[in-house]
C-alpha positions as CSV (number, residue, x, y, z in Angstrom):
1,X,87.9,109.3,122.5
2,X,87.7,108.4,118.8
3,X,84.5,106.7,117.7
4,X,84.0,104.4,114.7
5,X,81.0,103.2,112.7
6,X,80.1,99.7,113.6
7,X,78.7,99.1,110.1
8,X,81.8,100.0,108.0
9,X,84.5,100.8,110.5
10,X,85.0,104.4,109.4
11,X,85.9,107.1,111.8
12,X,83.0,109.3,113.0
13,X,83.2,113.0,113.1
14,X,82.5,114.8,116.3
15,X,78.8,114.2,117.4
16,X,77.9,112.5,114.2
17,X,74.4,111.0,113.9
18,X,75.1,109.6,110.4
19,X,78.2,108.0,109.0
20,X,79.4,110.1,106.1
21,X,80.9,107.0,104.4
22,X,78.2,104.4,104.5
23,X,75.2,106.5,105.3
24,X,74.1,104.4,108.2
25,X,72.4,106.0,111.1
26,X,74.6,105.8,114.2
27,X,72.8,104.3,117.2
28,X,73.9,102.3,120.1
29,X,76.1,100.1,117.9
30,X,78.8,102.8,117.7
31,X,82.0,101.2,118.9
32,X,84.5,103.0,121.0
33,X,88.2,102.0,120.5
34,X,87.3,100.0,117.4
35,X,89.7,97.1,117.2
36,X,88.2,94.7,114.7
37,X,90.0,93.4,111.6
38,X,88.6,96.2,109.4
39,X,91.4,98.4,108.2
40,X,90.3,102.1,108.5
41,X,92.3,103.5,105.6
42,X,91.4,100.7,103.2
43,X,87.8,100.6,104.4
44,X,87.3,104.2,103.5
45,X,88.5,103.7,100.0
46,X,86.0,100.9,99.2
47,X,82.9,103.0,99.9
48,X,81.4,105.6,97.6
49,X,79.8,108.0,100.1
50,X,76.1,108.7,99.3
51,X,76.8,112.4,99.8
52,X,77.5,115.5,97.7
53,X,74.3,114.9,95.8
54,X,72.1,117.9,96.5
55,X,69.0,116.5,94.9
56,X,68.9,113.4,97.1
57,X,66.2,113.1,99.7
58,X,65.8,111.7,103.2
59,X,68.8,110.9,105.3
60,X,71.3,112.4,102.8
61,X,70.4,115.9,104.2
62,X,71.6,114.8,107.6
63,X,74.8,113.5,106.1
64,X,75.4,116.8,104.3
65,X,74.9,118.6,107.6
66,X,77.6,116.4,109.1
67,X,80.0,117.3,106.3
68,X,79.4,121.0,106.6
69,X,79.9,120.6,110.4
70,X,83.3,119.0,109.8
71,X,84.3,121.7,107.3
72,X,83.6,124.4,109.8
73,X,85.1,122.8,112.9
74,X,88.1,121.2,111.1
75,X,88.3,122.8,107.7
76,X,91.5,121.0,106.6
77,X,89.9,117.7,107.4
78,X,86.8,118.7,105.5
79,X,88.7,119.8,102.4
80,X,90.7,116.6,102.5
81,X,87.6,114.5,102.7
82,X,85.9,116.4,99.8
83,X,89.0,116.2,97.6
84,X,89.4,112.5,98.4
85,X,85.7,111.8,97.6
86,X,85.9,113.7,94.3
87,X,89.1,111.9,93.4
88,X,87.3,108.6,93.9
89,X,84.1,109.8,92.2
90,X,85.1,112.3,89.4
91,X,81.5,112.5,88.2
92,X,80.6,114.6,91.3
93,X,83.4,117.2,90.8
94,X,80.9,119.9,90.0
95,X,78.2,118.9,92.5
96,X,76.9,122.2,94.1
97,X,76.8,120.8,97.6
98,X,80.5,120.0,97.4
99,X,81.1,123.6,96.4
100,X,79.1,124.9,99.3
101,X,80.9,122.6,101.8
102,X,84.3,123.8,100.5
103,X,83.1,127.4,100.8
104,X,82.3,126.8,104.5
105,X,85.7,125.3,105.0
106,X,87.4,128.4,103.5
107,X,85.0,130.6,105.4
108,X,86.1,128.9,108.6
109,X,89.8,129.4,107.8
110,X,89.2,133.0,106.8
111,X,86.6,134.2,109.4
112,X,84.6,131.8,111.5
113,X,87.5,130.6,113.6
114,X,88.5,134.2,114.3
115,X,85.0,135.2,115.3
116,X,84.6,132.2,117.6
117,X,87.6,133.4,119.6
118,X,85.8,136.8,120.1
119,X,82.1,135.9,120.6
120,X,81.7,139.3,122.3
121,X,82.6,141.2,119.1
122,X,80.0,142.3,116.6
123,X,82.3,142.5,113.6
124,X,79.4,143.4,111.2
125,X,79.8,147.1,112.2
126,X,83.6,147.1,111.8
127,X,85.5,148.9,109.1
128,X,88.8,147.6,107.7
129,X,91.0,148.9,110.5
130,X,88.9,147.4,113.2
131,X,88.6,144.1,111.4
132,X,92.3,143.9,111.2
133,X,93.2,145.2,114.7
134,X,90.4,143.8,116.8
135,X,89.3,140.7,115.0
136,X,92.7,139.9,113.7
137,X,91.9,139.6,110.0
138,X,95.0,139.5,107.7
139,X,95.7,139.1,104.0
140,X,95.9,135.3,104.4
141,X,92.4,135.2,105.9
142,X,91.1,137.4,103.1
143,X,92.6,135.1,100.5
144,X,90.6,132.2,102.1
145,X,87.4,134.3,101.9
146,X,88.1,134.9,98.2
147,X,88.4,131.2,97.7
148,X,85.2,130.6,99.6
149,X,83.2,133.1,97.6
150,X,84.6,131.7,94.4
151,X,83.2,128.3,95.4
152,X,79.8,130.0,95.9
153,X,80.1,131.6,92.4
154,X,80.8,128.1,90.9
155,X,77.9,126.6,92.9
156,X,75.4,129.2,91.6
157,X,76.6,128.8,88.1
158,X,76.0,125.0,88.3
159,X,72.7,125.2,90.3
160,X,71.4,128.8,91.0
161,X,69.0,127.7,93.7
162,X,71.3,125.2,95.4
163,X,71.1,126.7,98.9
164,X,67.3,126.6,98.9
165,X,67.5,122.8,98.4
166,X,69.1,122.5,101.8
167,X,65.8,123.5,103.6
168,X,64.5,126.8,104.9
169,X,66.5,127.0,108.1
170,X,69.7,125.7,106.4
171,X,69.2,128.2,103.6
172,X,68.9,131.1,105.9
173,X,71.9,130.0,108.0
174,X,74.0,129.4,104.8
175,X,73.0,132.8,103.4
176,X,74.0,134.5,106.6
177,X,77.4,132.8,106.6
178,X,78.0,133.8,103.0
179,X,77.0,137.4,103.8
180,X,79.5,137.4,106.7
181,X,82.3,136.2,104.5
182,X,81.4,138.8,101.8
183,X,81.1,141.6,104.3
184,X,84.6,141.2,105.8
185,X,86.1,140.7,102.3
186,X,84.4,143.8,100.8
187,X,85.3,146.1,103.7
188,X,89.0,145.1,103.4
189,X,89.1,144.8,99.6
190,X,86.5,147.1,98.1
191,X,84.9,145.9,95.0
192,X,86.2,142.3,95.3
193,X,82.9,140.7,96.2
194,X,81.3,142.1,93.0
195,X,84.3,141.0,91.0
196,X,83.9,137.4,92.3
197,X,80.1,137.0,92.5
198,X,79.1,139.4,89.8
199,X,76.7,141.0,92.4
200,X,77.0,142.7,95.7
201,X,75.0,144.3,98.6
202,X,75.1,147.7,100.2
203,X,75.3,145.8,103.5
204,X,78.8,144.8,102.5
205,X,79.9,148.4,101.9
206,X,79.8,149.6,105.5
207,X,78.8,153.0,106.9
208,X,81.9,154.8,105.5
209,X,81.0,154.0,101.9
210,X,77.3,155.0,101.9
211,X,77.4,158.7,101.7
212,X,74.8,161.5,101.4
213,X,74.7,165.0,99.8
214,X,72.7,168.1,100.5
215,X,70.1,167.6,103.2
216,X,70.2,163.8,103.2
217,X,71.4,162.0,106.3
218,X,71.8,158.3,106.3
219,X,70.5,158.0,109.9
220,X,67.4,160.0,108.9
221,X,66.4,157.6,106.1
222,X,63.4,155.5,106.7
223,X,65.0,152.7,108.8
224,X,62.5,150.0,107.6
225,X,63.2,150.7,103.9
226,X,66.9,151.2,104.3
227,X,67.3,148.0,106.3
228,X,65.6,146.0,103.5
229,X,67.2,147.8,100.7
230,X,70.8,147.4,101.9
231,X,70.3,143.6,102.2
232,X,69.3,143.1,98.6
233,X,71.7,141.8,96.0
234,X,72.1,144.0,92.9
235,X,74.2,143.8,89.7
236,X,75.8,146.7,88.0
237,X,77.6,147.1,84.7
238,X,80.9,148.2,86.3
239,X,82.6,147.6,89.6
240,X,81.3,150.1,92.2
241,X,82.6,150.7,95.7
242,X,80.7,153.7,97.0
243,X,77.0,154.6,97.1
244,X,75.7,158.1,97.5
245,X,72.1,158.6,98.5
246,X,70.2,160.9,96.0
247,X,66.6,160.3,96.7
248,X,64.3,158.3,99.0
249,X,60.8,157.3,98.0
250,X,58.1,155.4,99.9
251,X,59.4,152.0,98.8
252,X,62.8,152.7,97.2
253,X,66.1,154.5,97.6
254,X,68.1,155.9,94.7
255,X,71.9,156.0,94.7
256,X,74.7,157.4,92.7
257,X,77.1,154.4,92.3
258,X,80.8,155.3,92.2
259,X,84.0,153.5,91.4
260,X,86.2,155.1,94.0
261,X,86.0,155.1,97.8
262,X,86.2,158.0,100.2
263,X,89.7,156.7,101.1
264,X,90.8,156.8,97.5
265,X,89.2,159.7,95.6
266,X,90.4,160.5,92.1
267,X,90.6,164.3,92.7
268,X,89.8,167.0,95.2
269,X,86.9,168.3,93.1
270,X,83.8,169.4,95.1
271,X,81.7,167.5,92.6
272,X,81.3,164.2,94.2
273,X,80.6,162.5,90.9
274,X,84.0,163.5,89.7
275,X,85.7,162.9,93.0
276,X,84.5,159.3,93.4
277,X,84.0,158.6,89.6
278,X,80.2,158.2,89.3
279,X,79.2,155.3,87.1
280,X,75.4,155.5,87.1
281,X,72.2,155.6,89.1
282,X,70.9,152.6,91.0
283,X,67.4,152.4,92.4
284,X,66.7,149.6,94.9
285,X,63.1,148.7,95.8
286,X,62.1,147.1,99.1
287,X,60.4,144.3,97.2
288,X,63.9,143.0,96.0
289,X,63.9,144.6,92.6
290,X,66.5,147.1,91.3
291,X,66.9,149.3,88.2
292,X,70.0,151.0,86.8
293,X,70.4,154.1,84.7
294,X,73.8,154.7,83.0
295,X,73.5,157.7,80.6
296,X,75.6,160.8,81.2
297,X,73.7,164.0,82.1
298,X,74.6,167.7,82.5
299,X,74.1,169.7,85.6
300,X,71.7,172.7,85.1
301,X,73.8,174.9,87.4
302,X,77.5,174.2,86.4
303,X,76.8,172.5,83.0
304,X,79.4,169.7,83.8
305,X,78.7,166.2,82.7
306,X,77.8,164.2,85.7
307,X,75.9,161.1,86.9
308,X,75.2,162.9,90.2
309,X,71.9,164.5,89.4
310,X,69.3,165.5,91.9
311,X,66.2,164.1,90.2
312,X,63.9,166.9,91.4
313,X,66.1,170.0,90.6
314,X,68.5,168.7,87.9
315,X,71.4,169.9,90.1
316,X,74.6,167.8,90.4
317,X,75.9,166.5,93.7
318,X,78.8,168.9,93.6
319,X,76.6,171.9,93.5
320,X,74.1,170.8,96.1
321,X,76.6,169.1,98.4
């Protein structure tokens, strides 16, 4: 049964505790089957919602939570509400919270609704084929995920620490949802997350795009370090789609970052740097830092220019692989 706010007559969303139009806390005065003389449509238009202001304090945080809830459960209604609010209040067009709420709506249309239908499925371990066949992801869903991540990019440009202003728990939850969107998009459209956000994580690559050479085995890497390293955002000076483990230290892992994926090599050369088009060396430390090294080097064994250098022996990946 539809419920209405007794203070302003606006429709209430789901199990709302605050009215997103007038900001009043909903208590026992909520009216079912509201039938007063207040016109719902006109009433909405005369209120300027005290929302979409991420720097506000107090009850506004609860109102923001209600909006995000609406965007996830009924994304079309959420997007319509945000667009209507911005139309009535043009000055809040670039408000970071509005960008985040829109991102969650697109995330719902692209992923969250699919995953809710299959709560038994851990899609974080899926590669593209499984995401498409088991979870049901298609190109339309991926287009929505791109739109969602683009909203996150705009949000971070306006206010880099916007998510942290939502509170510790909300920040962690929001970050996990953004990661889930990026993970699915990156595994189906390699390199796209970095193109949109300007940064990426090894977590998004999936197992098939983190390779080893020589005696290295991914499953033999220090699990504690690898689990931390793969969840750290890094930037790179070109779009990379494959990471090849070169060296593991006590607090870091060094990778050869490549442009091509194993599904799309540039040649059948045994030299993995040539095969996957090596673009540079990336070192990620478990404290969250990373360093990049781009200069071209030559293999001591075959004398070919390569990025894939074993730092101890000066031998390229093709020779030791």
